[in-house]
N, C-alpha and C positions, 0 to 999 in steps of 0.2 A: 349490582354494578351499574354505574351510570353508563348510558349508551350513546355512542355517536353513530348515527345512521345504522342501527342494528338491522340484521337480516331478518326477513320474515319467513325464511325457509326452515327455521329450526324451531320446533314447537316447545311448549313448556309442559311440565309434569313432574312427577316425583323424581328427585335427584337420584340417578343410578350410581353405582359404585364407580370410582375413577381410579386410574393409575397415573400418578404424577412422577415425572423424572426431570431432574435438573439438566440443562444443557449449558454449554459455554455460551456466554452472552456478551462478552466484550466489556469495555470500560464504562459504557453509558447505560447498560441495562442488564438485568438478570432475566434468564429465559427458562421456561419449563415447557415440556410437552405433556399434554393431558390426553390420555387414551381413554376413550369412551367405549360403550358396547358396540358390537359389530354393526349395528343398525345406524350408528351415528358417526359423523366425521371426527377424526382426532383434531385437537385444538392446540394452538401455540399461545402461551401466555407470556408477555413481556412486561417487566416492571422497571420503570426508569430509576436510575440512580440520580443523585443530586446534580442539578445543572443541565440535565438532558432536555432536548426539545420537547415541548408538551405533547403527550401521546394523542391528545384530542386533535391537534393540528395534523399529525401524521395520519390519523384515521380519516380525517376529512380529505386529505390529499389522495390517499389510497382509494377511497370510495369514488372520488371524482375520476381518477385514472381508470378504475374498473369500468365506469360508465362509458368511457370512450374506447373500450376494447383492449386496454392493457391487461396482460395476464398478471393479476395481483391477488394475493390471498384475500378472501372475503372477511370483512370486519364484522365481528359479532358485538363487541363492546369496547369502549375506550373512555378514558376520563380520569378524574382524580381518584386517589386511593379510596376505595369504598370501606376500608377498614381491615387492617391486618396484613396488607401487602407491602407497605413501606414505601410507596411511591405511585406516581401515575401508572396506569395499566393500559395495555392493548391486548385484546383477545381476538384471535383470528382463526379461521379454519386452516388446518395444516394442508399444504400442497405437497404432493409427492414429487420427488425429483432429486437429482444429484446437484450439490453445490460445490463440491471439492474440485477446484480447477484441474488439478493434475489427472484426475480420473476422467473428467470430461474431455481433456485434450489427448489422452493416451489410450483409454479403454476401447477395444474394438467395438463394444456394444454401442458406443456413441459416434461411430464413423459416419453414419447417415446424418445425424444431427449436426456434426461439424461442418458438413457441406452446405447446410442451409442456415446455420446460426447467424452468420454476419448479416444476411438480409433480414432475418427476424429481429435482430438487435436494432438495425436501422429503422425498421417499421415501428418497433416499440418506442424508440426515442421520438419519432415524429408524432406519435399519438400522445406521449407524455407532454410534449411541447405545445399541445393544443389545450391542455387541462386548465380549467379555471376553477380552483377549489373554493374561491371566495375567501373571506377573512377568517382566520383561525380565532381561537379564543382570545388571543392577544395579538393577532395578526401573524404573518409568517415570521420566521427568525429574522431579526433586523441585523444585517451585517453589511459591511462595505463590499466593494468588488473583490474578487478572489486575490488579485495581485496585492492590493493594499492590505487585505486581511492577513495574508501569510507573510508579507514583508514586515509588518508590525510585530508579528509573533517572533520572526527570526531575530529582529533587533533586540528583543527582550530575553533571549536565551543566554544562559551563563557561559556556554561553550561557543567559541567563535567558529564561523564557517565562511572563510573568505570566498570560496568558489560560489556559494549560494548568494552572497552579497553581490558579487560581480554579475551574476545572472539576473538578480533582481533589478539592477540598474539597466542592464541591456533590455530586459522585458519592458520596463517602464518607457524606455526611449522608443521602442518599436510597437507600442500598444496599438492595436487596430481600432478603427471606428466601431462603436458598439452596434450590434444587431438588435432589432426589436426584442424587448424582454419577454420571456415566457416563464412558465414553471420549469425549474431545473431539478432533476432528481438529486444531484449532488454527490452521488457515490455509485454511479451506474458502471459496473465492472464485473469481471469474473470474481466469484466469491460471494457476490450478492445476487446471483442469478440461479434459478433452478432449471435444470435441463434434464429431459428424458431422452431415450433413444429416438423419439420422434421429433425433438426440438425444444424450443424455449417453453417452459411450463410456468414460470413465475418470476416476478421482479420483487426483490426484498429490500429491506433496510432503507426506509424513506425518511429517516430522522434528519437528514441534511437537506431535504427538499426546500427550495426557496426560489423567489423570483430572480432571474438572472439571464445571462446571455446563453442561448441554446448551444453554442459551440463549446461551452464549458463541458457539457456532458460528452460530446463527441470526442473532444481532445482527451479527456480523462480516460475514456475507454481504450485509447490507443497507447497509453503510457506503457513502457516496456515492463514495468513491474507486474502489470496485470496480464501479461502474455504467459507467465509461468513456464517459460521455456518453449512455448509453441512457436511455430515458424511465422504465422500470420501477424501482421502489424496490428490488427484489430483483435484484441482478446486472445491472441495466439492462433486464430482460426482463419482470418480472412484479410482482405486488402482494404485500404481506406477508400479506394474508388468504388468498390462494391458496397461498402457501408453508406457512402454519400449518395450513391445511385438509389439504393433502397430507401433511404431517408427521404429523398426528394420524391420518389414515386409514391410514397405513402402520405404526401402532403407537406413535408418539411421544406424549408428554404433550400435554394440551389447553392449550397456552399461548395467551395473548391478545396482541393488538397493544399494549395498554397495558404489559404486562410487557416486551415487546420494546423499548420506547422506551429504557429504561435501558441495555439491553445494546447497542443500536445506538450510543448515546452513548459507552459504554465502548469500543466498537470504534473509533469516531472518535478518541477520546482516545489509544488505543493506537497508531493509525496516526500521529497527530501526534507522539507521542514517538519512534516509529521513524524518522520523517523527520528529527527533530532529531538522533537518534543517527547517522544516516547522514551528515548534514552535519558533525557533529563528527569523524567518522572522517577526512574530508578536512582539516578545520581542524587536527587534531592532527598531521597528517603521516603517520599510520599507513597511509593508503591515498589517494594522490593521485588524484582523479577528478573531472572537471568534472561528471559525471553525479551523483555523490554530493553535490557542492556545490549543484547545482540542486535535488535532492530536499530538501536542508536548507531551502530557501526555500519549500517547500510546506507547512511547518508552519502558516502563516497561513491556508491553505485550511481545514484542520481546525479551527482556532480559530474561524473564522467560522461553520462549520457548528454547532459546539458552542454558541456564543453565541446563534445563532438558535434552537437547541433550548431553551436556558434562558430567554431573554428576547428574543423576536423584536423587531426594530426596528419602530418605528411606521411606518405607511404614508407619512407625510410625510417621515420620515427616509430611508426607502428610495428615495423619488423623488430626493432629493439625492444619495444614495450612487450610484445607478444613473447619474445624470447625470455625476458625477465619473468613474465607471468608463468611460463611453463616451468622455469626453474623454481619459482616460489611454490607452485603446486607440488613439485617433487619433494619439497621439504616435509610434507605431511601425507605423502602417499604411502600406502602399505603399512597398516598398523602392526604387522608382525615383525617388521624390520626395525630393531632398536637403533635410533639415530646416534651419530657421534656426539660426544660432549661439546657444549658450546665453550665452556671455560677452558682456558689454557693452563700452562704450568702455574703452580701455586694456588690453584683454585681451592676454596674451602672444602668442597666435596669433589674429589676427583672422579667419583662415579658411585651411584647414578647422580648426575647433576640435575639442575632444575628442568632442562629440556627433556631429559630422559625420564624424570618422574612424571612430567606432564604427558609424555607419550604413553606411559603405563596407564595413567588415568583415562586417557582417550581410548586406548585399546579396550579397557574394561567397559566404558560407557557404550562404545559402538558394537563390540563383539560379544560381550558377556551379558551386561545388564539389558541393553536395548531389546534384543530378541525375546527376552522374558516378559516384556511389558506389552501393553496394548493401548490403543487410542491416544489420548492426550499425554499420558505418562511416557509412552514410547516416543512421541514427538518431542517432548521436553528433554528426554535423554539424548536425542539426536542434536537438539539445539546446544545442549551442554557440551557434547563432543566437538561440535563445530567451534564453540568458544575456545575450548582447550587448544584446538588446532591453530586458531588465530594467535593465541599467546605463544605457542611454539614458534610460529613464523616471526612474531615480533621479537622474540629473544634472539633470533638469528639475524634478522634484517634491520631491526630498529637501531642498534648502536651506530652502524655506519651511516645510516640515512639522517640521523639527528644532526650531525655536523654539517652535512650537505644542505639540509633545510635551513640551518642558521645562516649559512653563507648566502643562500637565495634571498632570504628576508633582508639581510644587511644590504644586498645589492639594490633592493627596492627602497631602502631608507627607513625600514621599520624594524622594531625590536622583536616582535612575535606575531603569532597569528591573530591575536585580539586587535593589535594595532593595524594590521593589514585589513582586517574586516572593517574597522572603523573608517579608515581613509578611503576605502572603496565606497562605503555607504555615504560618506559626506562629500564625495567628489574630488578629494585631494589627489587621488590616483585615478587615471583614466582607464576604464575596463577594456577599452579598445587598444591600449598600448601593447604591442607585441611582447615586450619584456614582462609585462604584468600577466598576460595570458600564458606565457611560457612557464613562469614561476608557479602560477596557480595550478596549471595542468600537472607539472612535475610533482607538486605536493599531493594532488589527488591520486596520481599513479602510485606514489610511495605508500599511501594509506590503503589503497585498494589491493596492492600486492600482499598486504598483511590480512586485510579483512576478507577478501574474496578474489584471489588472483584469476580464477576461472572466468570471471566476468570480463576480463580484458582479452580473452582468447575468442576470436570469431567462431561462430557456429560451424562445426565440422573441422575446425582447425586443430 
């Protein structure tokens, strides 16, 4: 294999027997773990799919980060396909640790780590932002600033997202002055971090590393999606003030929480667009996946978070929204209780009707099949059960809300969601107009009541 800054710690000799196991590797790469004899460290082999960032660039960035004290897996080899792999490769030493966020956030074994993790993350980012990896084989990934990059992607999607279009205009109007550019990790968040009971053990997934504004990494780490239900605003474990203090103490710039607001909103917008892209991959037929389809419906979670940042709902309005959310949750609570039929008199099937059939399938997925499965299969069964629950709620809530939505759009002078997205993008409608904000928020709430009504209920509520 061609090598990019190979380690000198691992000798050569007769090849010992190896155990190779395939891991889930995401859309951009395939991943294997390679188990070697007890005297040698286990390895991780990643092979890029078409269009991924060159592995040699990632290896260069990782090695440079390791030299300044960032906990990064040691690179053994990286470069073009040496033959038989099917793409660029990256071979690293395996680092032990937990990467599943919900375990890190809830398992008592990680209680001590949770108390120190925010500070460690701030220190790690400060070190990353001092890295000078030099030019990669073709330089770093050449991309415009994050807002332009994701706004352009949004404009090219086949499905309209008026709330995201509204937010894109607002973000462009309030864009802060740039900070001096540094290396940016690009995906620094829970899920890409290895944690042990003692604390941070490794920073993974460097494929999006690029020169940019360091506040991009800080804001992305604070996005609600990456809290995974944890209470802390930073990765579910800590506060932004703690993060910024640790970042500054480790040599980073003295950024403020007010500065971070815009970058956290940008990160939420970015994740919303990514969810939309993943849903469109399924809809286009390029990659059939019920998981991608489910992620596509998470766009409205990000739209809600963004609208609450721009113009929070009035307390009286929130009381009504939360009440509707609780009633929506009740529609699919208790898989043992067969729901009433949706169709009225004269229905083609008086029973079981479509909703009752879906309930039966959801019960089987959640209560019968799921417990018999393990790992990814069990996860996919849970995703499928959640999708069925969404369809059940849409059967009940959808018909009445469709007419209300049409009236809202007509009041704004547009025919449908696609036209609303277009006139927000081109400036025909002002995103600061209270009538526009009210209509867009109502649309997001209606969709979230179907997709994930619990998201609208405050923690502990």
